[in-house]
Short mmCIF file of the C-alpha atoms (twelve columns), coordinates in Angstrom:
data_MODEL
# 
_entry.id   MODEL 
# 
loop_
_atom_site.group_PDB 
_atom_site.id 
_atom_site.type_symbol 
_atom_site.label_atom_id 
_atom_site.label_alt_id 
_atom_site.label_comp_id 
_atom_site.label_asym_id 
_atom_site.label_seq_id 
_atom_site.Cartn_x 
_atom_site.Cartn_y 
_atom_site.Cartn_z 
_atom_site.pdbx_PDB_model_num 
ATOM 1   C CA . UNK A 1   23.622 75.295 32.981 1 
ATOM 2   C CA . UNK A 2   22.186 72.943 35.011 1 
ATOM 3   C CA . UNK A 3   24.330 70.282 36.230 1 
ATOM 4   C CA . UNK A 4   23.147 66.721 37.439 1 
ATOM 5   C CA . UNK A 5   26.133 66.024 39.483 1 
ATOM 6   C CA . UNK A 6   29.319 67.849 40.595 1 
ATOM 7   C CA . UNK A 7   32.501 65.732 41.192 1 
ATOM 8   C CA . UNK A 8   36.004 66.521 42.197 1 
ATOM 9   C CA . UNK A 9   39.348 64.887 42.958 1 
ATOM 10  C CA . UNK A 10  39.717 63.973 46.362 1 
ATOM 11  C CA . UNK A 11  43.287 65.953 46.115 1 
ATOM 12  C CA . UNK A 12  43.530 69.105 47.902 1 
ATOM 13  C CA . UNK A 13  44.040 71.222 44.746 1 
ATOM 14  C CA . UNK A 14  40.897 70.088 43.245 1 
ATOM 15  C CA . UNK A 15  38.748 70.323 46.434 1 
ATOM 16  C CA . UNK A 16  39.757 73.764 46.751 1 
ATOM 17  C CA . UNK A 17  38.901 74.751 43.326 1 
ATOM 18  C CA . UNK A 18  35.412 72.850 44.060 1 
ATOM 19  C CA . UNK A 19  34.841 75.055 47.086 1 
ATOM 20  C CA . UNK A 20  35.393 78.110 45.237 1 
ATOM 21  C CA . UNK A 21  33.183 77.208 42.421 1 
ATOM 22  C CA . UNK A 22  30.599 75.972 45.008 1 
ATOM 23  C CA . UNK A 23  31.002 79.410 46.950 1 
ATOM 24  C CA . UNK A 24  30.357 81.432 43.411 1 
ATOM 25  C CA . UNK A 25  27.715 79.298 42.338 1 
ATOM 26  C CA . UNK A 26  25.634 78.124 45.357 1 
ATOM 27  C CA . UNK A 27  23.259 76.111 42.974 1 
ATOM 28  C CA . UNK A 28  25.959 73.678 42.260 1 
ATOM 29  C CA . UNK A 29  25.510 72.211 45.589 1 
ATOM 30  C CA . UNK A 30  27.835 69.703 47.273 1 
ATOM 31  C CA . UNK A 31  30.720 68.097 45.426 1 
ATOM 32  C CA . UNK A 32  31.037 64.494 45.652 1 
ATOM 33  C CA . UNK A 33  34.855 63.546 45.960 1 
ATOM 34  C CA . UNK A 34  36.064 60.555 44.060 1 
ATOM 35  C CA . UNK A 35  39.745 59.113 43.987 1 
ATOM 36  C CA . UNK A 36  39.565 57.808 40.732 1 
ATOM 37  C CA . UNK A 37  39.925 61.387 39.184 1 
ATOM 38  C CA . UNK A 38  42.939 62.309 41.173 1 
ATOM 39  C CA . UNK A 39  46.418 63.027 39.595 1 
ATOM 40  C CA . UNK A 40  48.804 60.285 38.852 1 
ATOM 41  C CA . UNK A 41  50.727 58.514 41.828 1 
ATOM 42  C CA . UNK A 42  54.235 59.151 41.601 1 
ATOM 43  C CA . UNK A 43  54.927 57.364 45.010 1 
ATOM 44  C CA . UNK A 44  57.834 58.498 46.959 1 
ATOM 45  C CA . UNK A 45  58.630 61.191 44.168 1 
ATOM 46  C CA . UNK A 46  55.769 63.444 45.108 1 
ATOM 47  C CA . UNK A 47  56.829 66.948 44.980 1 
ATOM 48  C CA . UNK A 48  60.088 66.486 43.022 1 
ATOM 49  C CA . UNK A 49  61.229 69.231 40.685 1 
ATOM 50  C CA . UNK A 50  59.538 68.062 37.225 1 
ATOM 51  C CA . UNK A 51  63.112 68.192 35.213 1 
ATOM 52  C CA . UNK A 52  64.519 65.760 37.536 1 
ATOM 53  C CA . UNK A 53  61.443 63.477 37.572 1 
ATOM 54  C CA . UNK A 54  61.544 63.256 33.838 1 
ATOM 55  C CA . UNK A 55  65.216 62.550 33.774 1 
ATOM 56  C CA . UNK A 56  64.739 59.503 35.798 1 
ATOM 57  C CA . UNK A 57  61.184 58.593 34.764 1 
ATOM 58  C CA . UNK A 58  62.007 54.809 33.722 1 
ATOM 59  C CA . UNK A 59  63.785 53.930 36.726 1 
ATOM 60  C CA . UNK A 60  60.824 54.461 39.011 1 
ATOM 61  C CA . UNK A 61  59.148 51.418 40.175 1 
ATOM 62  C CA . UNK A 62  56.388 53.234 42.327 1 
ATOM 63  C CA . UNK A 63  54.950 55.704 39.771 1 
ATOM 64  C CA . UNK A 64  51.554 54.853 38.372 1 
ATOM 65  C CA . UNK A 65  51.474 53.940 34.689 1 
ATOM 66  C CA . UNK A 66  49.525 55.967 32.113 1 
ATOM 67  C CA . UNK A 67  47.461 52.990 31.208 1 
ATOM 68  C CA . UNK A 68  46.728 52.740 35.097 1 
ATOM 69  C CA . UNK A 69  45.552 56.201 35.550 1 
ATOM 70  C CA . UNK A 70  43.684 56.163 32.063 1 
ATOM 71  C CA . UNK A 71  41.815 52.987 33.273 1 
ATOM 72  C CA . UNK A 72  40.827 54.652 36.712 1 
ATOM 73  C CA . UNK A 73  39.755 57.679 35.330 1 
ATOM 74  C CA . UNK A 74  37.652 55.815 32.593 1 
ATOM 75  C CA . UNK A 75  36.000 53.839 35.562 1 
ATOM 76  C CA . UNK A 76  34.840 56.967 37.053 1 
ATOM 77  C CA . UNK A 77  33.459 58.227 33.584 1 
ATOM 78  C CA . UNK A 78  31.799 55.024 32.576 1 
ATOM 79  C CA . UNK A 79  30.184 54.762 35.812 1 
ATOM 80  C CA . UNK A 80  28.922 58.253 35.684 1 
ATOM 81  C CA . UNK A 81  27.632 57.787 32.230 1 
ATOM 82  C CA . UNK A 82  25.627 54.611 33.267 1 
ATOM 83  C CA . UNK A 83  24.152 56.360 36.286 1 
ATOM 84  C CA . UNK A 84  23.368 59.748 34.781 1 
ATOM 85  C CA . UNK A 85  22.940 59.056 30.913 1 
ATOM 86  C CA . UNK A 86  22.388 62.145 29.011 1 
ATOM 87  C CA . UNK A 87  23.004 64.411 31.844 1 
ATOM 88  C CA . UNK A 88  25.476 67.265 32.137 1 
ATOM 89  C CA . UNK A 89  28.267 66.929 34.776 1 
ATOM 90  C CA . UNK A 90  30.784 69.055 36.386 1 
ATOM 91  C CA . UNK A 91  33.905 67.555 36.870 1 
ATOM 92  C CA . UNK A 92  37.037 69.174 38.708 1 
ATOM 93  C CA . UNK A 93  40.300 67.113 38.237 1 
ATOM 94  C CA . UNK A 94  43.970 67.412 37.247 1 
ATOM 95  C CA . UNK A 95  45.717 68.119 33.889 1 
ATOM 96  C CA . UNK A 96  47.390 64.429 33.805 1 
ATOM 97  C CA . UNK A 97  43.774 63.136 33.960 1 
ATOM 98  C CA . UNK A 98  42.317 65.201 31.178 1 
ATOM 99  C CA . UNK A 99  45.421 64.663 29.026 1 
ATOM 100 C CA . UNK A 100 45.126 61.113 29.422 1 
ATOM 101 C CA . UNK A 101 41.507 60.933 28.513 1 
ATOM 102 C CA . UNK A 102 41.740 63.175 25.647 1 
ATOM 103 C CA . UNK A 103 44.583 60.998 24.574 1 
ATOM 104 C CA . UNK A 104 42.480 58.000 24.535 1 
ATOM 105 C CA . UNK A 105 39.795 59.621 22.499 1 
ATOM 106 C CA . UNK A 106 42.260 60.336 19.930 1 
ATOM 107 C CA . UNK A 107 42.508 63.988 20.665 1 
ATOM 108 C CA . UNK A 108 45.802 65.733 21.149 1 
ATOM 109 C CA . UNK A 109 46.321 68.355 23.925 1 
ATOM 110 C CA . UNK A 110 49.095 71.049 23.165 1 
ATOM 111 C CA . UNK A 111 49.598 74.208 25.149 1 
ATOM 112 C CA . UNK A 112 46.180 74.331 26.670 1 
ATOM 113 C CA . UNK A 113 44.240 73.416 23.453 1 
ATOM 114 C CA . UNK A 114 42.645 70.336 22.103 1 
ATOM 115 C CA . UNK A 115 43.356 69.297 18.440 1 
# 
């Protein structure tokens, strides 16, 4: 598939995946890093065990809202759609971003599947 552009989150996990893809498929070229497709900002709770994080979610004032996450990711997608209309793009991002965008489209994501 000829990709018109390759983009990745600026967080290390996504950059590593993008580097692996680029080394396996040199025709992809260079990935452009973009902070708008990074995972949710959880403030000072970054790295906390998920169970503990979820139990106290309502008390966190420095956690990025689902709405804010979706708005920045949609900003990225809308900008790319305007700049590269009709093109096929490769985007390396994170599960939370993908789930948020699918929910926004009316789709449900469960156990890795889209419904």
